[in-house]
N, C-alpha and C positions, 0 to 999 in steps of 0.2 A: 818165939815160935815162928815157924816158917810155913811155906806152902804145903809141904808134905802133911803137916798136921791138919791144915785147912781141908785138903783133899780127903784125908782120912775121915774127918768129921762129916763131910758131905757124902762120901761114899757109904759110910756106916748108916747115915740117915736113909739113903735109898734102900739099903739092905733091910733095915728095920721096916720100912714101908712095904717092901716086897714080901717079907715074912708075914706081916699083918694082913695084907690084901690077897696073898696067894698068887700074885702075878708080878711080873717086872713092870716098872713104870715106863710110860711112853713119853720120853723127853722131847720127841720130835714136835709135839704140839707147842712147845715154847718158841720154836723157830729153827730155821736151818742152821746147822753147825753149832747148836747149843751144847756146850761141853765145859767140863772143868778138868779134863784129863791132864792138861798142863797149866802152869801158871799163866802163860800167854792166853790160853783158851779162856780161862776164868776171867781174866782182866778185860777180854774183848767180848765176853758173853752178853747176849741180849736175849731176854726172855719176854715174850709177848710184847715186843716193841720197846722194852725199857732196858737200858744198859744196867747190868747187875752192880757194877762198881764204877761210878763216875770218876774219871781220872782226877777231877778237881777235889775229890774227897780223900784221896790217898795221901797219907802222911799228915792228916789234919785231925783235930779233935771233933770233927763233924762226921766221923765214920758211921755214926748211928743213922745218918740220912741216906746211906747207900741202899739201893733197892734190895740187894741181897739181904741185908740186915732187917729191913722192914718186912720183906716177904717171910723171913724165918720167924720173926717176932710176932707180928700182928697181921701181916698181909695187907694188900690194897683192896679195899671194899670187902674185907672179910675172907679173902682167899689166902689164908696162911699156908705156907709150904713146909713140908710136903702136904699136898692137898689131902685133907681128911686125917692127917696124922698117921703114925705117932710123930710128935713134934720133938725138935731138939731141945735138950735142957738149956735153960737160960745161960748156964755156965759155958756151954759150947758156943752159943751165939756170941757171948761176950768175948770168947777167944778169937772168933773170926773178926769181930768188930775191932779188937785190939790189933790184930794183924793188919787190917786196913789202916788204922791210925798210926801204926808203926812204919808205914810205907810199903806194905806187902813184901816183906823180905823173902828171899829164897828159902 
């Protein structure tokens, strides 16, 4: 699996959130330049002061410790993403986790 699939999962999550809430999400509150439009954007993304994917976790079996995975699975302090759901199925979170473990291939 490559970045295109990861982007698809994350984009679909935002679409599902927008459909459920009746409005577009405001990602600006996560911080300036918060994006996953490109692989580089995602790998450099910082949300609320935390880097989503720590470079030290890429290509390791510790990918479950990536902030992105924790945010999607349980959240920090109960703030699971996307906030208020609908949440990603565990299988899709597993795909993203495996992508990180595999070294974030294109």
